[in-house]
N, C-alpha and C positions, 0 to 999 in steps of 0.2 A: 319473339313476343314483345309487344310494347307495353310498357309500364310507366306511368307519370311521364309520358312524353319521350322516354328513352327506350332504345331498342335494347332488349335483354336477351342474351343467349339462353335457350332452354336446352339443357344437356338431354341426351337421349342415350340410354343404355338399356339393353334387353337382357334378362335373366329369366331362367325357368322357374316356375312356381314350385314346382317339385324337383328336388335334386337327390342324386343318389351318392352315398358315401362310397368312395372308390375302394376301400378295404372291407368294410362290413357288408355292403350292399343294401344297407338300410335306407329308405326313402325319407326325405324330411322337407318340410314346408320352408320355402326360402322367400318369405314376404317380410316387410318392415314398414310400419306407418311412416317413418321419416323418409324412406327412400322410393318405396313402391307407389307409383302413381296411377297405374291401370294394368288390365290384364289384356294382352294383345288378343284379338279375335272376338272380344265381347263389346257390346254396346256400353256406353259410359255409366248408365244406370245399373246395368247388370254387373259391370265390373265394380263399381262402388259397393253395391250389396254383397257381392261375393267376398270382397277384401274385408269388408266390415266383420262378416261372418268368420273369416280366417283369422283376423286379429284377436276377435272374442274368443275363439277356440284355442289359440295359443295361450292367451292370458289367463284362461280359466282351466286349463287342462293340467291340474295339480300333480298328476302321477309322472309328469314328465319335467317337473320344475324342481330346482334346488334352491332352498331358501337358506341363506347364511346369515347367522347373528354375528355381526362383527365385534370383536374384542381385541385387545392387544395381542400381537403375534399371529393373528388369523392369517393363513395363507390359502388361496383358492386357485385352482387352475382347471381349465377345461379345453377340450379339443373343439376349436372354433369352426371346423369345416361344416358342421351341420347344426350348430347352436344358435339360438335366439337370445343373446344376453341382454338383460334389461336391469337396470340399477333401480333400488328403492333406497331412500334415505332413512335408515334405521340406526343411525348412530348419534351420539351427543354432538352438539356444536363445537365442544371444545377438544374432541377427539380428532386426530389426523389419520388419514388413510392414504396409503401409497399405492396406486394402481399402475401396473405396467402390462402392456399387452405383448405376449409373446406369440410370434407367428412361425411355425415351423415351415421348412422348405419341404413340402410334401405335395403329393398329387392332390388338385383341387377336386371337389365334387363335380360330378358331370350331369348334364341335363337328362332328365327322365322323360322318355317319350311316352305318350298316351298308351296305355294297354287296356284292351277290354277284358 
């Protein structure tokens, strides 16, 4: 990709849109507006529209969200294999938070093939 007269490497990585948790068998969406650029097999306009729909679905589906009101001593942990973590800034400017990502050595989710 050429940008401002310079050649820029465009990384390519493919992931399934739906992944299955290896232990529970639950299916989960695996799209993220920061990383997901398109859906393979769709025209650009279709892909953009579908991704927009999925992002809104994830953002608005409150029954699968956890909202945490941070205060001193708050500790939160989640199993990240099928989570879509997203931070909102709901603490005062003078408060400090320490965030650490823990990644267990566990079997990753696997691609879910299309089933009719």
